N, C-alpha and C positions, 0 to 999 in steps of 0.2 A: 879245104872248105868244110869238111865234116867237123874238124876241130873248131873252126870259128863259129860254125852253126851251133855246136854244143855249148860253146862259151856264151854265145848270145842268149841261148835258152836258159843257161844257168844265171846269167847276169840280170835277165829281165825280172824274175821274181825277187832277186836281191834288191834291185833298184826300186821296185814297187814297195817293198818292205821299208826301205830307207825313207821313201817319200811319205808313207803313212805314219812312220815313227816321228818324222820331223813335224808333220802337221799336228799330230797328237800332242807333242811337247809344246809346240807353239800355242796351241789352243789352251793348254793347261795353264800357261803363264800369262795369257792375255787377259785383260780386265773384263769382268763380266758386264754384260750389257744391262743397264738399268733403264727400265721404261720411264720416260719422263711424264710427270703428272702435269696436267694443265693448271695454270695459275688461277686461284679462286679470288684473288684480290679485286675488290670493286673500287671504282673511282667515278667521279662525276663526269669525266671525259668520255665514259663508255668505251674506252679503248681507242678512240679516234685520235690520230696524230694532230689534226688541226684544232682540236678542242683545247680549251684552256685548262691548265693544271691548277686545281683549287688550292693545293698546298703551296704553290709558288706565288699566287697573288692574294693570299689571305694573311693578315698580320699574325704573328706568333701569339699575341695575347688572346686571340680568339680560338686558338687550337686547343682543344681539351676543355672539359667541364671546369676543372679547377682554375685554369687560366682565365676562362670566360667570367667566372664568378668574381675573381679578383679584379678584373678590368671593370666590370659593372659596379663593383663596390667603390672603385676610385671615381667613377662617373657620378654615381648617386648612392650615398650611404644608406638611404632609406628605400632602396629599390625593393620591388616585390620578390625578386629572386633571392636576395640575402636577408630579407626582413625576418625578424624573430618576434614572436608574440611575447609581449612584456607582461608576464603573468603577475609579477609582484605589484606592478603599477595598477593593474586592473583589480587585484584583490583589495588594494587600498581604496581605489575609486568606488568600488561596490560595497566597501565596508563589510567584507565577508567575515572578518574576525568578530566584529560586533554582532553580526547576524547569527554566527555560530553560537556565541554566548547567549544571545536572547532565546535561541531555540533549545538551549539546554543540551546540546549534543554531548559535551564532555561528561556532564553528570549522568546522562543516560548510558553512555559507554561504560562508566564506572559501575553503574547498577547492573550491567550485563557482564561484569567481571573483567573488563579491559581497562586496567589502570597503568600508571607509569612503570610499576614493577613488572607487570606482564609484558609491556613493550620492550623493556630491557632484556627480558629473557628471550624475546622473539628475534632480536637483532642478530645474534649468531646464527640462528636457523635460517634467516633470510639471506645472510651472507653465504652460508654453505650451499644453499639452493641455487646460487648464482643469479639471484634477482638483481643485485646491485650492478653486476657486470652487464646484464641485459639493459638496464636503465642507462648505464654509461654509454653503451654502444648505439643506443637509439635516441639520443638527446634531441636531434632535430625533429624526429617524428613525434616525440612526446610533447615537445614545446609548441610546435606549430599544428599538431593534429589533435592530441588528446587534451592538452591544457585548455585551449579555447572552449571546448565542449564542457569541461568540468567547471571552469571559472565562470563563464558566461551563463551557464545553466544553474549555478549554485543558488541564486536567490529563489529559484523555483524548486530545487531539489532538497534544500535544507529542511523545509517543513515536512516533506515526505519522509526523509531519512529520520527525522526526529520522531515522527509518529511510528515508524517501523521499529525503531529502537525501543520505544516505550512499550510496544506490543511484544517484543522479544523475537527470538529466532523464527517463530511460526509465521510472522509477517513476511520474512524473506523467503521462506519456503513457499508461501502462497504466491508471492510475486514471481518466483521461478516457475511455478506450475502454470500461472496465467500466461507468461511469455512463451513457454514451451507448448502449451495448448493452442495458443493463437497461431504459432508457426505450423503446428500439425493440421489445424483446420484450413489454413491457406493452401497447404500442399495437397491435402486429400480432396479439396473441392476445386482444385485447379483454378484458383482465382488469378485473374490477370489485372495488371495496372491499366486503368482507363487511358485511352488515346495512344498508348504506347504498345500494348499487347504483350509486354514482358510478364513472366510469371511472378506474381506478388510474393509467393513463398520464398523464392530465391533472393529477391531484393530485400524483403523484410527480415529474412533470416540472417543477413549480415549484421543486424542489430539485435534481433530477438534471441538468437542462439547464444552469442556471448553474454547477453544480459541474463538469460536464464542460468548460465553456468556461474556467473559472478554472484548472483543472488543466492543460489544454492550453496556455493562455497562460503559466503558470509554467514548464512544460517547455520551451516555445520560448524563453522569456527566459533560462533557465539554459543552454540550448544556445548561445545567442548570446554569453553571457559566456565560455564555454569556448573559443569560436573566437577 
């Protein structure tokens, strides 16, 4: 009995050690538990099983902006979604080439030092500055956003531009000062748009700030040509 008791006492720690060692080895080679993240995918069914799946009952031509635009173009080539402003046609209809010649824009540009030779020298600088790539990457915005403003407003802008060119760079500096001063007055006086209550300085600044920057840049450019 004493021998068996001693054997049991000796085997008990050994058994416990083997159990702990087995558990440790098993845990070492078992895959780590990864906490699952809830899905953030949104759908029109709101996760309900009884709701319809929009991807299942929607034609493929309507899935995605590019497919939708192509489908609309097949339905109506002159749709508002794919319509592009025809700047060349409007220039011809408004006779802007003749109006530019009548206002003497080209001759006044040459008087300020901007001739064909200067333009040829500026082309490499414009290309190195990356302006051509900016224009190429924003064709839709320029054609449908900027071109209508310039072309449709050209009959009113050409006489003003002709007068400014005749006066020289100082006229452009004056215009930049007026635009920046108007913006400053609107902001400092907390002027609001009637009936809406929105700050007039913020809304008008979308036009006045870029206009002031462009006028100042044109004035500085013409000043550098005269030097």
